[in-house]
N, C-alpha and C positions, 0 to 999 in steps of 0.2 A: 362605346369606344374602349378598347382594351387598356388596362392600366399601364402596360409597358409603352404603348404608343403615347399616352398622356405624359409619361415620364420623359420620353425622348423629345416631345414637343416643348415641354417645360424647360429642359436643358438648352434646347436650341434658342428659345426665347430669352433665356438668361444670358447666353453668350452674345446674342444680337444686341441686347441692352448694354452689355459691357463694352462691346465694340463701338456702338453709337455714342456712348458717354465719353469714351476716349477720343473719338473723332471730334466731338463737340468741344472738348477742352483744348485739343490741338488747334482747332479753328479760332478759339478765343485767344490763345497765346499768339497765333500768327497776327491777329488783328492788333494785339497789344504791341507786338514788334513794330508794325507799321505806324501805329499812333505815336510811339516813342520817337521813332526816326523823324516823322513829320513834325513833332513837337520841337525837336532839336533843330531841324531845318528852319522852322518858322521863327525860332528865337535867334537864328544865325549863330549857333554854338558850334563852331567848327574848329576852334583852337583851344588850348588850355587857358588862354587869356580871356576868351569869350565864353567860357563854360558857365552853365547856369545850374542852380539847384533845382531838383525835381521833387515836388511834394509827395509823389507816390513812390519814392525810392525805398523807403522803409515800410515794412508792414506795421500797421497799428497793433498795439497790445490787445485791445478789445475791438474785435471786428464785428460789426453789426450790418447785416444786409447781404448782398450778393458777393461772391468771391471776386477779388480784384486780381487779375492776372499780370498787371503791369510790374509789380516788384520782382516776380519770378522771371518775367521776360527781360527786364532790365539787367538782372544778374547774368542771364544767359548772353545778352548782347555784349556785356563787358567781358565775359569769359571768351567770347569769339572774336574779340578785338574789333568790333564794329563801333562800339561806343567806348570812349575813354572816361576815366574818373580821376579827378585831381585829388590831392592829399586832403583838402578840406571838404570833400564830399560833393563837388559839383561835377556835372557831366557835360561831355561834348562829343561831337560826331567825329570818329576817326576815319572811317571809310567813306569818302565822298561819293563813291559810285552807287551807294545804296539809295 
């Protein structure tokens, strides 16, 4: 096989691996969104008075094991006004349609 063809195939495989890894992380974040919303619904946290603390809200200083996408997903949900946060760090569901 010519060297130029090997180079092109290698570049295509590298690009495919990059796209697949980005799709995998997007899928994991979407699952984290759904888990956070279901967690808040199951705890009936729909108002600031019924807000609950979430143990995965902050990233641990020393992370061992697989990557946890929930802290990043929670920050995104707060930024999109789907989840609200009280001053003392508790969370509740703002958008009831979700």
